[in-house]
C-alpha positions as CSV (number, residue, x, y, z in Angstrom):
1,M,-10.9,17.8,-16.0
2,R,-9.8,15.8,-13.1
3,C,-6.5,15.3,-11.2
4,F,-6.0,11.6,-10.8
5,D,-4.2,11.6,-7.5
6,R,-6.4,8.8,-5.9
7,A,-6.9,5.3,-7.1
8,K,-8.0,1.9,-5.8
9,V,-6.4,-1.3,-7.2
10,Y,-6.5,-5.0,-6.5
11,V,-3.3,-7.0,-6.2
12,K,-2.7,-10.7,-5.8
13,S,0.4,-12.7,-5.7
14,G,0.7,-15.9,-7.6
15,D,-0.5,-19.3,-6.2
16,G,2.1,-21.9,-5.7
17,G,2.1,-24.8,-8.2
18,N,0.8,-28.2,-7.1
19,G,3.1,-31.1,-6.2
20,V,2.7,-34.3,-8.1
21,M,2.5,-37.9,-7.1
22,A,4.6,-40.0,-9.5
23,F,6.8,-43.1,-9.5
24,R,9.8,-43.9,-11.6
25,R,9.1,-46.9,-13.8
26,E,11.9,-47.4,-16.3
27,K,13.5,-50.4,-17.7
28,Y,16.9,-51.2,-16.2
29,V,16.2,-48.9,-13.2
30,P,15.3,-51.1,-10.3
31,L,13.7,-49.7,-7.2
32,G,13.0,-46.3,-9.0
33,G,10.7,-45.2,-6.2
34,P,8.7,-42.0,-5.9
35,S,9.7,-39.2,-8.3
36,G,7.0,-36.6,-8.0
37,G,8.5,-33.1,-8.1
38,D,7.5,-30.0,-6.2
39,G,5.4,-27.1,-7.5
40,G,7.0,-23.8,-8.3
41,R,6.6,-20.7,-6.1
42,G,4.0,-18.2,-7.2
43,G,5.1,-14.8,-8.5
44,N,5.6,-11.8,-6.2
45,V,3.9,-8.4,-6.3
46,Y,6.3,-5.4,-6.3
47,V,5.6,-1.7,-6.1
48,E,8.1,0.5,-7.9
49,V,8.4,4.3,-8.3
50,D,8.5,5.5,-11.9
51,G,10.0,8.9,-12.2
52,S,8.2,9.5,-15.6
53,M,4.8,9.4,-13.9
54,N,3.2,12.5,-12.4
55,S,-0.3,11.2,-11.7
56,L,-2.2,8.0,-11.0
57,L,-4.0,8.2,-14.4
58,P,-2.7,4.7,-15.6
59,F,-4.9,3.1,-12.9
60,R,-8.0,4.6,-14.4
61,N,-8.4,1.5,-16.7
62,S,-5.9,-0.9,-15.1
63,V,-7.2,-2.0,-11.7
64,H,-6.3,-5.6,-11.3
65,F,-2.7,-6.8,-10.9
66,R,-2.2,-10.6,-10.6
67,A,1.2,-12.3,-10.5
68,G,1.7,-15.6,-12.3
69,R,1.0,-19.0,-10.8
70,G,3.9,-21.4,-10.2
71,A,4.1,-24.3,-12.6
72,H,3.0,-27.7,-11.3
73,G,5.6,-30.4,-10.5
74,R,6.3,-33.3,-12.8
75,G,7.6,-36.8,-12.7
76,R,11.3,-37.6,-12.8
77,M,11.9,-35.2,-9.9
78,Q,11.1,-32.2,-12.0
79,N,10.1,-29.1,-10.0
80,G,7.8,-26.5,-11.4
81,A,9.0,-23.1,-12.6
82,K,8.4,-19.9,-10.5
83,G,5.5,-17.8,-11.5
84,E,6.0,-14.5,-13.2
85,D,6.3,-11.4,-11.0
86,V,4.1,-8.3,-11.5
87,V,5.3,-4.8,-10.8
88,V,2.9,-2.0,-10.0
89,K,4.4,1.3,-11.1
90,V,3.4,4.5,-9.2
91,A,4.4,8.1,-9.3
92,P,6.8,9.7,-6.8
93,G,5.1,10.7,-3.6
94,T,2.5,7.9,-3.6
95,V,1.0,6.8,-0.3
96,I,-0.3,3.2,-0.1
97,R,-3.0,2.0,2.3
98,E,-5.1,-1.1,2.6
99,A,-8.6,-0.3,1.5
100,G,-10.8,0.8,4.3
101,K,-8.0,1.4,6.7
102,E,-6.1,4.5,7.8
103,E,-2.7,2.9,8.5
104,V,-0.1,3.7,5.9
105,L,1.6,0.6,4.4
106,L,4.1,2.3,2.2
107,E,5.2,5.8,1.4
108,L,7.3,6.0,-1.8
109,L,9.0,9.3,-2.6
110,Y,11.9,8.8,-4.9
111,P,12.3,7.3,-8.4
112,G,13.7,3.8,-8.4
113,Q,12.4,2.8,-5.0
114,R,11.1,-0.7,-5.1
115,A,9.2,-2.6,-2.4
116,L,8.1,-6.2,-2.2
117,L,4.4,-6.0,-1.3
118,L,3.0,-9.5,-1.5
119,P,5.2,-12.7,-1.7
120,G,4.0,-15.5,-3.8
121,G,2.6,-18.7,-2.4
122,R,5.0,-21.6,-2.0
123,G,4.8,-24.6,-4.2
124,G,3.3,-27.9,-2.9
125,R,5.6,-30.8,-2.2
126,G,5.5,-33.8,-4.5
127,N,5.5,-37.4,-3.1
128,A,9.3,-37.6,-3.4
129,S,9.6,-35.1,-0.6
130,F,7.5,-37.4,1.7
131,K,9.7,-40.4,1.3
132,S,11.2,-41.7,4.6
133,R,12.6,-44.8,6.1
134,T,9.1,-45.8,7.4
135,N,7.2,-44.7,4.3
136,K,9.1,-45.6,1.2
137,V,6.1,-45.4,-1.1
138,P,4.2,-42.2,-0.2
139,R,1.0,-41.8,-2.0
140,I,0.5,-38.1,-1.2
141,A,1.3,-34.7,-2.7
142,E,0.4,-31.1,-1.7
143,N,-1.5,-28.3,-3.4
144,G,0.3,-25.1,-3.9
145,E,-0.2,-22.4,-1.3
146,E,-2.7,-19.7,-2.3
147,G,-1.1,-16.3,-2.9
148,P,-2.3,-13.4,-0.6
149,E,-4.5,-10.7,-2.1
150,M,-5.8,-7.3,-1.0
151,W,-7.4,-4.1,-2.2
152,L,-5.1,-1.0,-2.0
153,E,-5.9,2.7,-1.9
154,L,-3.3,4.9,-3.6
155,E,-2.9,8.6,-2.8
156,L,-0.5,10.9,-4.6
157,K,1.0,13.8,-2.8
158,L,3.3,15.9,-4.9
159,V,6.9,15.8,-4.0
160,A,7.8,19.5,-4.0
161,D,10.2,21.7,-2.0
162,V,8.1,24.8,-2.0
163,G,4.3,25.2,-2.4
164,I,2.6,28.3,-3.7
165,V,-0.8,28.9,-2.0
166,G,-3.3,31.7,-2.1
167,A,-6.8,32.7,-3.1
168,P,-8.1,32.3,-6.7
169,N,-6.6,34.7,-9.2
170,A,-3.9,35.9,-6.8
171,G,-1.2,35.3,-9.4
172,K,0.2,31.9,-8.3
173,S,0.5,30.4,-11.8
174,T,2.0,33.6,-13.1
175,L,4.7,33.5,-10.5
176,L,5.5,29.8,-11.3
177,G,5.7,30.6,-15.0
178,V,8.1,33.5,-14.3
179,I,10.5,31.6,-12.0
180,S,10.6,28.3,-13.9
181,A,10.1,26.8,-17.3
182,A,6.6,25.6,-16.4
183,Q,3.7,26.7,-18.6
184,P,0.6,26.7,-16.5
185,T,-2.7,28.1,-17.8
186,I,-3.0,31.8,-17.0
187,A,-6.1,33.9,-17.4
188,N,-7.8,36.8,-15.7
189,Y,-10.5,34.9,-14.0
190,P,-10.8,32.7,-10.8
191,F,-10.0,29.0,-10.8
192,T,-7.9,29.1,-13.9
193,T,-5.7,26.4,-12.4
194,L,-7.7,23.2,-12.1
195,L,-4.7,20.9,-11.6
196,P,-1.5,21.2,-9.5
197,N,1.5,22.3,-11.6
198,L,5.2,21.6,-10.9
199,G,8.2,23.7,-11.9
200,V,11.9,23.4,-11.3
201,V,13.7,26.6,-10.3
202,S,17.4,26.7,-11.1
203,F,19.8,29.1,-9.4
204,D,23.0,27.6,-10.7
205,Y,24.3,24.2,-11.7
206,D,24.0,22.8,-8.2
207,S,21.1,24.7,-6.6
208,T,17.6,23.8,-7.7
209,M,14.3,23.4,-6.1
210,V,10.8,22.1,-7.1
211,V,7.9,24.5,-6.7
212,A,4.2,23.4,-6.8
213,D,1.4,25.8,-7.8
214,L,-1.8,24.6,-6.2
215,P,-5.4,25.6,-7.2
216,G,-6.9,28.5,-5.3
217,L,-8.4,28.2,-1.9
218,L,-11.7,29.5,-0.7
219,E,-13.1,30.0,2.7
220,G,-14.4,26.6,3.9
221,A,-11.9,24.7,1.6
222,H,-11.1,22.3,4.5
223,R,-14.7,21.2,4.5
224,G,-14.8,20.6,0.8
225,F,-15.7,24.0,-0.8
226,G,-14.1,25.0,-4.1
227,L,-11.2,23.1,-5.7
228,G,-8.5,23.6,-3.2
229,H,-9.7,21.0,-0.7
230,E,-8.7,18.2,-3.2
231,F,-5.2,19.5,-3.3
232,L,-4.5,20.7,0.2
233,R,-2.8,17.4,1.0
234,H,-0.2,18.1,-1.7
235,T,1.2,20.9,0.6
236,E,2.0,18.4,3.3
237,R,5.2,17.3,1.6
238,C,6.4,20.9,1.0
239,S,9.2,22.1,3.2
240,A,8.2,25.8,2.9
241,L,5.2,27.8,1.6
242,V,4.8,31.0,-0.4
243,H,1.6,32.9,0.3
244,V,0.7,34.9,-2.7
245,V,-1.7,37.7,-1.8
246,D,-3.8,39.6,-4.3
247,G,-3.0,43.2,-3.6
248,S,-5.9,44.5,-5.7
249,A,-8.4,42.9,-3.4
250,P,-10.5,45.2,-1.2
251,Q,-9.0,43.8,2.0
252,P,-5.8,41.9,1.3
253,E,-5.0,41.3,4.9
254,L,-8.3,39.5,5.5
255,E,-7.6,37.3,2.4
256,F,-4.3,36.3,3.9
257,D,-5.8,35.5,7.3
258,A,-8.5,33.4,5.6
259,I,-5.9,31.3,3.8
260,R,-3.9,30.8,7.0
261,L,-7.0,29.7,8.8
262,E,-7.9,27.2,6.1
263,L,-4.5,25.6,6.3
264,E,-4.6,25.3,10.0
265,L,-8.1,23.8,10.0
266,F,-7.1,21.3,7.4
267,S,-3.9,20.2,9.2
268,P,-2.2,22.0,12.2
269,E,1.2,20.8,10.8
270,L,0.6,22.9,7.7
271,A,0.3,26.0,9.8
272,E,3.6,25.3,11.4
273,K,5.6,25.1,8.2
274,P,7.9,28.1,7.5
275,Y,6.4,30.5,4.9
276,I,6.9,33.9,3.3
277,V,4.3,36.3,2.1
278,A,4.4,37.7,-1.4
279,Y,2.2,40.8,-2.0
280,N,1.4,40.6,-5.7
281,K,0.0,43.0,-8.4
282,M,2.0,46.1,-7.4
283,D,1.5,47.2,-11.0
284,I,-2.2,47.9,-10.2
285,P,-2.9,51.3,-8.5
286,E,-5.2,49.7,-5.9
287,A,-2.6,47.2,-4.9
288,Y,0.1,50.0,-4.7
289,N,-2.1,52.1,-2.4
290,N,-3.0,49.1,-0.1
291,W,0.7,48.0,0.3
292,P,1.7,50.3,3.2
293,L,-1.2,49.4,5.4
294,F,-0.8,45.7,4.6
295,K,2.9,45.8,5.3
296,E,2.4,47.6,8.6
297,R,-0.2,45.1,9.8
298,L,1.9,42.0,9.0
299,Q,5.0,43.6,10.6
300,A,3.0,44.1,13.8
301,H,2.7,40.3,13.9
302,G,6.4,39.8,13.3
303,I,6.0,38.9,9.5
304,E,8.1,40.7,6.9
305,P,6.2,40.6,3.6
306,F,7.6,41.0,0.1
307,C,6.0,43.0,-2.7
308,M,6.2,42.1,-6.3
309,S,4.5,42.3,-9.7
310,A,4.6,38.8,-11.2
311,V,3.4,40.1,-14.6
312,K,6.3,42.6,-14.9
313,R,8.7,40.2,-13.2
314,E,9.5,42.8,-10.5
315,G,10.4,41.5,-7.1
316,T,10.0,37.9,-8.0
317,Y,13.7,37.1,-7.7
318,E,13.7,38.3,-4.1
319,V,10.7,36.2,-3.3
320,I,12.1,33.0,-4.7
321,C,15.5,33.6,-3.1
322,A,13.8,34.0,0.3
323,A,11.9,30.8,-0.3
324,Y,15.1,29.0,-1.1
325,G,16.7,30.3,2.1
326,L,13.8,28.9,4.1
327,L,14.3,25.6,2.3
328,Q,18.0,25.4,3.1
329,K,17.3,26.2,6.8
330,N,14.8,23.4,7.0
331,K,17.2,20.9,5.4
332,E,20.0,21.9,7.9
333,A,17.6,21.4,10.8
334,S,16.5,18.0,9.5
335,K,20.1,16.8,9.2
336,E,20.5,17.0,13.0
337,F,17.9,14.3,13.4
338,E,19.0,12.0,10.5
339,G,21.2,10.0,12.7
340,W,18.3,9.1,15.0
341,E,16.1,7.8,12.2
342,D,15.9,4.1,11.6
343,P,16.5,2.9,8.0
344,I,13.2,2.3,6.2
345,N,12.4,-1.3,5.4
346,L,10.3,-1.1,2.3
347,N,9.6,-4.8,2.5
348,H,8.0,-4.7,5.9
349,V,4.5,-5.5,4.4
350,A,5.8,-8.6,2.8
351,D,7.6,-9.6,6.0
352,K,4.4,-9.2,8.0
353,V,2.5,-11.3,5.5
354,H,5.2,-14.0,5.5
355,K,5.1,-14.1,9.3
356,Q,1.4,-14.6,9.4
357,R,1.5,-17.3,6.8
358,S,4.3,-19.2,8.5
359,A,2.5,-19.5,11.8
360,S,2.9,-22.8,13.5
361,I,0.1,-25.4,13.4
362,N,0.4,-25.6,17.2
363,E,-1.1,-22.1,17.5
364,F,-4.9,-22.4,17.4
365,E,-8.1,-21.5,19.2
366,I,-11.3,-23.6,19.6
367,F,-14.8,-22.1,19.6
368,H,-18.0,-24.1,20.4
369,D,-21.4,-23.5,19.0
370,S,-23.7,-25.4,21.3
371,A,-26.8,-24.7,19.2
372,T,-25.5,-26.7,16.2
373,S,-23.0,-28.9,18.1
374,T,-20.2,-27.5,16.0
375,W,-16.6,-27.0,17.0
376,H,-14.5,-24.4,15.1
377,V,-10.7,-24.9,15.2
378,V,-9.2,-21.5,14.2
379,G,-5.5,-21.1,13.4
380,S,-3.7,-19.7,10.4
381,G,-1.2,-22.6,10.4
382,L,-3.9,-25.2,10.4
383,Q,-5.9,-23.3,7.8
384,R,-2.8,-23.2,5.5
385,F,-2.3,-27.0,6.1
386,V,-5.9,-27.8,5.1
387,Q,-5.7,-25.6,2.1
388,M,-2.5,-27.2,0.8
389,T,-3.8,-30.8,1.5
390,N,-4.7,-32.6,-1.8
391,W,-7.7,-34.8,-0.7
392,R,-7.6,-36.9,-3.9
393,Y,-4.7,-38.9,-2.6
394,V,-5.3,-41.9,-0.4
395,D,-2.7,-40.9,2.3
396,S,-4.0,-37.4,2.7
397,E,-6.7,-38.2,5.3
398,K,-4.3,-40.3,7.3
399,R,-1.8,-37.4,7.4
400,F,-4.7,-35.1,8.3
401,Q,-5.6,-37.3,11.3
402,H,-1.9,-37.6,12.3
403,V,-1.4,-33.8,12.3
404,L,-4.5,-33.1,14.4
405,E,-3.3,-35.6,16.9
406,A,0.3,-34.3,16.9
407,C,-0.5,-30.6,17.3
408,G,-2.9,-31.3,20.2
409,V,-6.2,-30.5,18.5
410,N,-7.8,-33.9,19.4
411,K,-6.6,-33.6,22.9
412,S,-8.0,-30.1,23.3
413,L,-11.3,-31.1,21.9
414,K,-11.6,-34.0,24.3
415,K,-10.7,-31.8,27.2
416,L,-13.5,-29.3,26.2
417,G,-16.1,-32.1,25.9
418,V,-16.5,-33.0,22.3
419,K,-19.1,-35.8,21.8
420,E,-19.7,-38.5,19.3
421,G,-21.3,-37.1,16.1
422,D,-20.3,-33.5,16.7
423,T,-19.1,-31.4,13.7
424,V,-15.5,-30.2,13.7
425,I,-14.5,-27.5,11.3
426,V,-10.8,-27.0,10.7
427,G,-10.1,-24.2,8.2
428,E,-12.3,-25.1,5.2
429,M,-12.5,-28.8,6.2
430,E,-15.7,-30.0,7.8
431,S,-15.6,-33.5,9.5
432,I,-17.5,-35.6,12.0
433,W,-16.1,-36.5,15.4
434,H,-15.8,-40.3,15.9
435,D,-15.1,-42.1,19.2
436,S,-13.7,-45.7,19.3
437,D,-11.5,-47.7,21.6
438,E,-8.7,-47.9,19.1
439,N,-8.8,-44.4,17.7
440,S,-10.7,-41.2,18.2
441,G,-10.7,-38.0,16.2
442,A,-12.2,-35.9,13.5
443,S,-13.0,-38.2,10.6
444,N,-14.5,-37.4,7.2
445,V,-16.8,-40.4,7.5
446,K,-19.3,-40.5,10.2
447,K,-19.5,-43.9,12.1
448,G,-22.0,-46.2,10.5
449,S,-22.6,-44.0,7.5
450,A,-20.9,-43.6,4.1
451,D,-22.8,-40.5,3.1
452,S,-21.4,-38.0,5.5
453,I,-18.2,-37.0,3.6
454,R,-17.9,-33.2,3.3
455,W,-15.1,-32.1,1.0
456,P,-13.6,-28.6,1.4
457,Q,-15.4,-25.9,-0.4
458,W,-12.8,-23.5,-2.0
459,K,-13.6,-19.8,-2.2
């Protein structure tokens, strides 16, 4: 049995549709002119919190999520339709990171939250969009922009108000079953709980709290021993903790100290969370006899423990009321800082992607490889321009040369010492530098040769 609280998925927004080159030729319509429509925008990728999900199990078989591509443009000024969006549904409490990176992209806690993750690529322009006073018959159209893609790592951290922690077989699941309607597996042997359990504790119509029962911890759990190390991260969202101590253990106080140490070694923030100590199994003679010494030692450290018998439902109400009191104090303290927090922009990932993809073609860098006489012109704006250029149309190369001249690439190459016959690579386009009296620049055709055309190789 596994808890599916981690997953790795691939997401890709839709590519934009291609623009089309067309001319209106109809009887009784003189001077119809260019009528090629633009391609449609690709579909977006959204992430939405589904309150009915409690794990990442749906991603066990569904790994790839691709939005629809925008439809291509048509003649008669018909633009393509937008691509179909795709929505990735996750459980409340999911943390999203880019694969291989530690930075958190999104943290989705509440049902209904929806974030735009990857915007679709824009559609390519048809030849009608290139019509001007100086070019009334444009023979050019653009490809659609490719949609961004990435691998994501999803991590689920349970959204609970109070977490129940303790050693194996301490009575955590029994306590959860007594105070809520949850029905966790209960048996008289260690590691009965293999998966985290959630229960809702109701005091009245307006007062409720969510309690999580986490699998038992062993010494060395922060290094990966036992089962608890897989679920320690679920306690990070809890506002308060309940330490359940097995009173029938030979040395209950050492068991409590060991659990506190494991929490601190895993994350110092966990050790700082408010907590209460519930001394369990008072119905057993050994626990009853150990209680006075245990209480005395904890009181010496300023901790006031509670005693209970979860099986007989004795003392459990006092424990859960004390946990609720800690929760309310924590909420009141957090309200003091709510006014200082900035509103969360769930679309900040898409905004960042859009900013990168809308970079100006004037922003570029040039690198020279003297061994192969190759010049690399690197810039996201130029790379996008090359990718969207449809090289099948006759005016595309002229436009390419004009853009290189207008944005300063040719001037910069001359200044850096480019020579006749050098290879110039712009984005995915490889061309040969050509010098002449009338014109100079990166040309697809090397001077004196018709066999040096290198078309872009799409990945």
